[in-house]
C-alpha positions as CSV (number, residue, x, y, z in Angstrom):
1,M,0.0,0.0,0.0
2,N,2.9,2.4,0.9
3,F,4.6,1.4,-2.4
4,L,1.5,2.3,-4.3
5,K,1.1,5.6,-2.5
6,S,4.7,6.5,-3.1
7,W,4.4,5.5,-6.8
8,R,1.3,7.8,-7.2
9,S,3.2,10.6,-5.4
10,R,6.1,10.3,-7.8
11,L,3.9,10.1,-10.8
12,G,2.0,13.3,-9.6
13,L,5.3,15.1,-9.2
14,F,6.5,14.1,-12.6
15,L,3.2,15.2,-14.3
16,A,3.7,18.5,-12.5
17,V,7.1,19.2,-13.9
18,M,6.6,17.5,-17.3
19,G,6.4,19.7,-20.4
20,P,9.5,21.7,-21.3
21,G,11.6,18.8,-22.3
22,I,8.8,17.0,-24.3
23,V,7.5,20.1,-26.0
24,T,11.0,21.4,-27.0
25,A,12.1,18.0,-28.3
26,F,8.9,17.5,-30.3
27,A,9.1,21.0,-31.7
28,D,12.5,20.2,-33.1
29,N,10.7,18.0,-35.6
30,D,9.2,21.1,-37.3
31,A,8.3,21.6,-41.0
32,G,12.0,21.9,-42.0
33,G,12.9,18.8,-40.0
34,I,10.1,16.7,-41.5
35,A,11.2,17.8,-45.0
36,T,14.8,16.9,-44.2
37,Y,13.9,13.4,-42.8
38,S,11.6,12.8,-45.7
39,A,14.3,13.7,-48.3
40,A,16.8,11.5,-46.4
41,G,14.5,8.5,-46.5
42,A,13.6,9.1,-50.2
43,K,17.1,9.6,-51.5
44,Y,19.1,7.2,-49.3
45,G,16.6,4.8,-47.9
46,Y,17.3,3.3,-44.4
47,S,21.0,4.3,-44.5
48,M,20.3,7.6,-42.7
49,L,18.7,5.9,-39.7
50,F,22.0,5.5,-37.9
51,I,22.9,9.2,-38.6
52,M,19.5,10.1,-37.1
53,L,20.2,8.0,-34.0
54,V,23.5,9.9,-33.5
55,G,21.7,13.2,-33.8
56,I,19.1,12.2,-31.1
57,V,22.0,11.3,-28.7
58,F,23.5,14.7,-29.3
59,L,20.0,16.3,-28.7
60,T,19.5,14.5,-25.4
61,I,22.8,15.8,-24.0
62,A,22.2,19.4,-25.2
63,Q,18.7,19.5,-23.8
64,E,19.6,17.9,-20.5
65,M,22.4,20.5,-20.0
66,S,20.0,23.4,-20.8
67,A,17.2,22.1,-18.6
68,R,19.7,21.5,-15.7
69,T,21.1,25.0,-16.0
70,G,17.7,26.6,-15.9
71,A,16.5,24.5,-12.9
72,V,19.6,25.2,-10.9
73,T,20.1,28.9,-11.7
74,G,16.5,30.0,-12.1
75,R,17.6,32.0,-15.1
76,G,17.4,31.7,-18.9
77,L,20.3,31.1,-21.2
78,A,20.4,34.7,-22.7
79,D,20.4,36.1,-19.2
80,L,23.4,34.0,-18.2
81,I,25.3,34.7,-21.5
82,R,25.0,38.5,-20.7
83,E,26.3,37.9,-17.1
84,V,29.2,35.6,-18.0
85,F,30.3,36.8,-21.4
86,G,29.2,40.4,-21.6
87,V,26.8,42.7,-23.5
88,K,28.6,42.5,-26.9
89,W,28.4,38.7,-27.2
90,T,24.8,38.9,-26.0
91,F,23.9,41.4,-28.7
92,F,25.6,39.3,-31.4
93,A,23.7,36.2,-30.3
94,M,20.4,38.0,-30.1
95,A,20.8,39.7,-33.5
96,I,21.5,36.5,-35.2
97,L,18.8,34.6,-33.3
98,I,16.1,37.1,-34.3
99,I,17.1,36.9,-38.0
100,A,17.3,33.1,-38.0
101,N,14.1,32.6,-36.1
102,L,12.2,35.0,-38.3
103,G,13.1,32.9,-41.3
104,T,12.3,29.6,-39.5
105,T,9.0,31.0,-38.3
106,A,8.1,31.8,-41.9
107,S,9.0,28.2,-42.8
108,E,6.6,26.9,-40.1
109,F,3.7,29.0,-41.5
110,S,4.7,27.6,-44.9
111,G,4.3,24.2,-43.4
112,I,0.8,25.1,-42.1
113,A,-0.1,26.4,-45.6
114,T,1.3,23.3,-47.2
115,S,-0.6,20.9,-45.0
116,F,-3.9,22.7,-45.5
117,E,-3.3,22.7,-49.3
118,I,-3.0,18.9,-49.1
119,F,-6.6,19.0,-47.8
120,G,-7.7,21.5,-50.5
121,I,-7.7,24.7,-48.4
122,S,-6.0,27.9,-49.7
123,K,-3.1,29.4,-47.8
124,Y,-4.8,32.8,-48.0
125,F,-7.4,31.4,-45.7
126,S,-5.4,29.0,-43.5
127,V,-2.3,31.1,-42.7
128,P,-4.1,34.3,-41.4
129,I,-6.6,32.2,-39.4
130,S,-3.7,30.1,-37.9
131,A,-1.6,33.1,-37.1
132,L,-4.5,34.9,-35.3
133,L,-5.4,31.8,-33.4
134,I,-1.8,31.2,-32.2
135,W,-1.3,34.9,-31.3
136,W,-4.6,35.0,-29.4
137,L,-4.0,31.9,-27.4
138,V,-0.6,33.0,-26.2
139,L,-1.7,36.4,-25.2
140,N,-4.8,35.1,-23.4
141,S,-3.4,32.0,-21.6
142,S,-1.2,31.2,-18.7
143,Y,1.9,29.0,-19.1
144,E,0.0,26.0,-17.6
145,K,-2.8,26.4,-20.2
146,I,-0.6,27.0,-23.2
147,E,1.6,24.0,-22.3
148,K,-1.5,21.7,-22.4
149,I,-2.1,22.9,-26.0
150,F,1.6,22.2,-26.8
151,L,1.3,18.7,-25.4
152,A,-1.9,18.1,-27.3
153,L,-0.2,19.1,-30.6
154,C,2.6,16.7,-29.7
155,L,0.1,13.9,-30.1
156,T,-0.4,14.7,-33.8
157,F,3.1,13.4,-34.5
158,F,2.0,9.9,-33.8
159,S,0.3,9.9,-37.3
160,Y,3.9,9.3,-38.7
161,I,4.1,6.1,-36.6
162,I,0.8,4.9,-38.1
163,S,2.0,5.9,-41.6
164,G,5.3,3.9,-41.0
165,F,3.4,0.8,-40.1
166,M,0.9,1.2,-43.0
167,V,3.7,1.0,-45.6
168,D,4.8,-2.4,-44.1
169,P,8.6,-2.0,-44.4
170,P,11.1,-4.9,-44.1
171,W,11.6,-4.5,-40.4
172,G,14.8,-6.8,-40.2
173,E,16.5,-4.5,-42.7
174,V,15.2,-1.4,-40.9
175,F,16.6,-2.4,-37.5
176,A,19.9,-3.6,-39.0
177,A,20.4,-0.2,-40.7
178,T,19.6,1.6,-37.5
179,I,22.5,0.1,-35.6
180,R,24.9,-0.2,-38.5
181,P,27.2,2.9,-39.1
182,T,26.8,4.0,-42.6
183,F,28.8,6.8,-44.2
184,S,29.7,8.0,-47.7
185,G,32.1,10.5,-49.1
186,D,29.4,11.6,-51.6
187,T,28.8,15.3,-51.2
188,A,25.0,15.0,-51.4
189,F,25.1,12.3,-48.7
190,L,27.3,14.4,-46.5
191,L,25.2,17.5,-46.8
192,L,22.0,15.6,-46.0
193,A,23.7,13.8,-43.1
194,V,24.7,17.2,-41.6
195,G,21.2,18.4,-42.3
196,V,19.7,15.5,-40.4
197,I,21.8,16.2,-37.3
198,G,21.5,20.0,-37.7
199,T,17.7,19.9,-37.9
200,T,17.6,17.9,-34.6
201,I,19.7,20.3,-32.5
202,T,18.8,24.0,-32.9
203,P,19.9,27.2,-31.2
204,W,16.3,28.3,-30.4
205,G,15.6,24.9,-28.8
206,Q,18.3,25.5,-26.2
207,F,17.0,29.0,-25.4
208,Y,13.4,27.8,-25.2
209,I,13.8,24.8,-23.0
210,Q,15.8,26.7,-20.4
211,S,13.3,29.6,-20.4
212,A,10.4,27.2,-20.1
213,V,12.0,25.4,-17.1
214,V,12.4,28.8,-15.5
215,D,8.9,30.1,-16.4
216,K,7.3,26.9,-15.0
217,G,9.1,27.4,-11.7
218,I,11.1,24.2,-11.8
219,T,14.0,24.2,-9.3
220,A,17.1,22.0,-8.5
221,K,15.1,19.8,-6.2
222,D,12.7,18.9,-9.1
223,Y,15.6,18.4,-11.6
224,R,15.7,14.6,-11.4
225,L,12.2,14.5,-12.7
226,T,12.8,17.2,-15.3
227,R,15.7,15.1,-16.6
228,W,13.3,12.3,-17.3
229,D,11.1,14.8,-19.1
230,V,14.1,15.6,-21.4
231,Y,14.8,11.9,-21.9
232,I,11.3,11.0,-22.8
233,G,10.9,14.0,-25.2
234,S,14.2,13.1,-26.9
235,F,13.2,9.4,-27.3
236,F,9.9,10.3,-28.9
237,T,11.5,12.8,-31.1
238,G,13.8,10.1,-32.4
239,L,10.9,7.7,-32.7
240,I,9.0,10.1,-34.9
241,A,12.0,10.9,-37.1
242,F,12.6,7.1,-37.4
243,F,9.2,6.5,-38.8
244,I,9.3,9.5,-41.2
245,I,12.5,8.1,-42.7
246,V,11.0,4.5,-42.7
247,A,7.8,5.6,-44.4
248,T,9.6,7.5,-47.2
249,A,12.3,4.9,-47.6
250,A,9.9,2.0,-47.9
251,T,7.8,3.8,-50.6
252,L,9.6,6.6,-52.3
253,H,13.2,5.3,-52.2
254,V,12.4,1.8,-53.5
255,N,10.5,3.5,-56.4
256,G,13.2,6.0,-57.2
257,I,11.2,9.0,-56.3
258,S,13.1,12.1,-55.1
259,I,11.5,14.9,-53.1
260,E,12.4,18.3,-51.7
261,T,9.6,19.2,-49.4
262,A,7.3,17.6,-46.9
263,K,4.4,18.3,-49.2
264,D,6.1,16.3,-52.0
265,A,6.4,13.4,-49.6
266,A,2.8,13.5,-48.6
267,L,1.5,13.7,-52.2
268,A,4.0,11.0,-53.4
269,L,2.8,8.6,-50.7
270,E,-0.8,8.4,-51.9
271,P,-0.3,6.3,-55.1
272,L,2.2,4.1,-53.3
273,A,0.7,3.6,-49.8
274,G,-2.8,4.8,-50.1
275,R,-4.8,8.0,-49.5
276,Y,-4.9,7.4,-45.7
277,A,-1.1,7.3,-45.4
278,S,-0.9,10.5,-47.4
279,L,-3.5,12.2,-45.3
280,L,-1.8,11.0,-42.0
281,F,1.5,12.4,-43.3
282,G,-0.2,15.8,-44.0
283,F,-1.9,15.8,-40.6
284,G,1.4,15.2,-38.9
285,L,2.9,18.1,-40.9
286,L,0.1,20.4,-39.7
287,G,0.5,19.5,-36.0
288,A,4.3,19.9,-36.3
289,S,4.1,23.2,-38.0
290,M,1.5,24.6,-35.6
291,L,3.6,23.5,-32.6
292,A,6.8,25.1,-34.0
293,A,4.9,28.3,-35.0
294,F,3.9,28.7,-31.3
295,I,7.4,27.9,-30.0
296,L,9.8,29.8,-32.4
297,P,8.5,33.3,-31.7
298,L,8.2,32.5,-28.0
299,S,11.8,31.3,-27.8
300,T,12.9,34.5,-29.5
301,A,10.9,36.8,-27.2
302,Y,12.1,34.9,-24.1
303,A,15.8,35.2,-25.2
304,V,15.7,38.9,-26.2
305,C,13.8,39.9,-23.0
306,E,16.1,37.8,-20.8
307,A,19.2,39.3,-22.5
308,F,18.3,42.9,-22.0
309,G,16.4,42.8,-18.7
310,F,12.7,43.2,-19.9
311,E,9.8,41.5,-18.1
312,H,8.8,38.2,-19.8
313,G,6.6,35.2,-19.4
314,I,3.4,33.7,-20.9
315,S,1.6,34.0,-17.6
316,K,2.2,37.8,-17.4
317,S,-0.3,40.3,-18.9
318,Y,0.5,42.5,-21.9
319,E,0.8,45.6,-19.5
320,E,3.3,43.7,-17.4
321,A,5.5,42.5,-20.3
322,P,4.8,44.8,-23.3
323,V,8.2,44.1,-25.0
324,F,7.8,40.4,-24.7
325,F,4.3,40.2,-26.2
326,G,5.1,43.0,-28.6
327,L,8.1,41.1,-30.1
328,Y,6.0,37.9,-30.2
329,T,3.3,39.7,-32.1
330,V,5.8,41.2,-34.6
331,L,7.4,37.8,-35.3
332,I,4.0,36.1,-35.8
333,A,2.9,38.9,-38.2
334,L,6.1,38.9,-40.2
335,G,6.4,35.1,-40.3
336,A,2.9,34.7,-41.6
337,G,3.2,37.8,-43.9
338,M,6.3,36.3,-45.6
339,V,4.3,33.2,-46.6
340,L,1.6,35.3,-48.2
341,W,4.0,37.7,-50.0
342,P,3.7,37.1,-53.7
343,G,6.8,35.9,-55.5
344,L,8.9,35.3,-52.3
345,S,10.8,32.0,-52.4
346,L,10.2,30.3,-49.1
347,Y,12.7,27.7,-50.1
348,K,15.4,30.4,-50.1
349,V,14.1,31.8,-46.8
350,M,14.3,28.3,-45.2
351,L,17.8,27.7,-46.6
352,A,19.0,31.1,-45.4
353,S,17.6,30.5,-41.9
354,Q,19.3,27.1,-41.7
355,V,22.7,28.7,-42.7
356,I,22.3,31.4,-40.0
357,N,21.3,28.8,-37.5
358,G,24.4,26.9,-38.4
359,I,26.5,30.0,-37.8
360,L,24.8,30.5,-34.4
361,L,24.8,27.0,-33.1
362,P,28.6,26.6,-32.3
363,P,29.0,29.6,-30.1
364,I,25.7,28.8,-28.3
365,L,27.0,25.3,-27.6
366,I,30.3,26.8,-26.3
367,F,28.4,29.3,-24.1
368,M,26.2,26.4,-22.7
369,A,29.1,24.1,-22.0
370,L,31.1,26.9,-20.2
371,I,28.1,28.0,-18.1
372,A,27.1,24.4,-17.2
373,S,30.8,23.8,-16.0
374,N,30.9,27.0,-13.9
375,Q,31.0,25.9,-10.2
376,N,30.0,29.3,-9.0
377,L,26.8,29.2,-10.9
378,M,26.0,25.5,-10.9
379,G,27.5,24.3,-7.6
380,E,27.2,20.5,-7.2
381,Y,25.1,20.4,-10.4
382,A,28.0,21.5,-12.6
383,N,29.2,19.2,-15.4
384,S,31.6,16.5,-14.2
385,K,34.9,16.1,-15.9
386,A,33.7,13.0,-17.8
387,Y,30.5,14.7,-18.8
388,N,32.5,17.7,-19.9
389,G,34.6,15.5,-22.1
390,V,31.5,14.1,-23.9
391,V,30.0,17.6,-24.2
392,W,33.2,19.2,-25.7
393,F,33.6,16.2,-28.1
394,I,30.1,16.7,-29.3
395,T,30.5,20.5,-29.5
396,F,33.7,20.4,-31.6
397,L,32.2,17.6,-33.8
398,L,29.2,19.8,-34.5
399,I,31.4,22.8,-35.1
400,G,33.3,20.8,-37.7
401,L,30.1,19.6,-39.3
402,T,28.7,23.1,-39.3
403,L,31.8,24.5,-41.0
404,L,31.6,21.7,-43.5
405,L,27.9,22.5,-44.2
406,L,28.6,26.3,-44.6
407,V,31.5,25.7,-46.9
408,S,29.6,23.2,-49.0
409,T,26.5,25.5,-49.1
410,F,28.5,28.5,-50.4
411,L,30.4,26.4,-52.9
């Protein structure tokens, strides 16, 4: 009886702190991420599954470090960057983050437009309505209420798991490819491999999870449960990515069909796997794009307000945090407006935002590692020497991959 009561108590505590890790990890599988995983499966089949697995391991470590720092210090990443590294570095990080997140926000509204077009609804109707709905919900909800909406949107990702089972792949071959390291010197393979890892770990994700942990009031004593929140979120993020690659590899790759966008993947699935598989793929894209369209502007508003000392937080009113909600409103309006602007190439906007994110990620990872290792800030929760070794290995590996991606992109 005591065991059952203790188990219920622990479950209740976990449900109370659950959210930031799961929401941030799921939001990493945004419209651009789905397009990247779909292209990887269509072009290289199951051989990208191992690369995806490596990316999820990297994501787990980065998210854990950010969540731990937020819980222990009670402060967001931008706030700590300003304190430890000074105003100039903070201004650089914020300027790049705003530009990158604006482009990425536009790509999320592009994903919303694309998913509705699959169902026969024009973007000139779907995008303004979605933008107004997202804006209204954030301005009129507390953190607890809006987080429930985020968690509900996370459930839409499971449509990809259903699609993966519907195409009936050769599971023996799939699982063998997942644990078998595969690499190629081919430039296209290398770029897509870097893209698979890069779309999994994003600068905005590190800012958002730390801010969300602080906004929710999670402290060091709750951290053990928050860590499980991060682990569970990362696991399901990897699971969704796994099934996206499997679904496209089992249908598009075996039939020699190449794609560039998530819409291409959804439409191409219909004649090969049936209309329901195609619709499920489109439904997943809608949920992913809606979730990321909420999160991207929020992560930017959190970071900028933390960096320069403005009041911030979803639970505050517009009068209490005018800069926070004002910046959020501007990003929503510009992101949706770019999608509706005639003649603007959203593919180029998405590509530019990925390049800028690539430039921003290495210094953000360095900032995170140095802050999480700072005994004065973190005390007993600072990175151990062994953990630091793993973190710095991943950081320099990602820096190398980022530089390779940038050089290859410009060439």
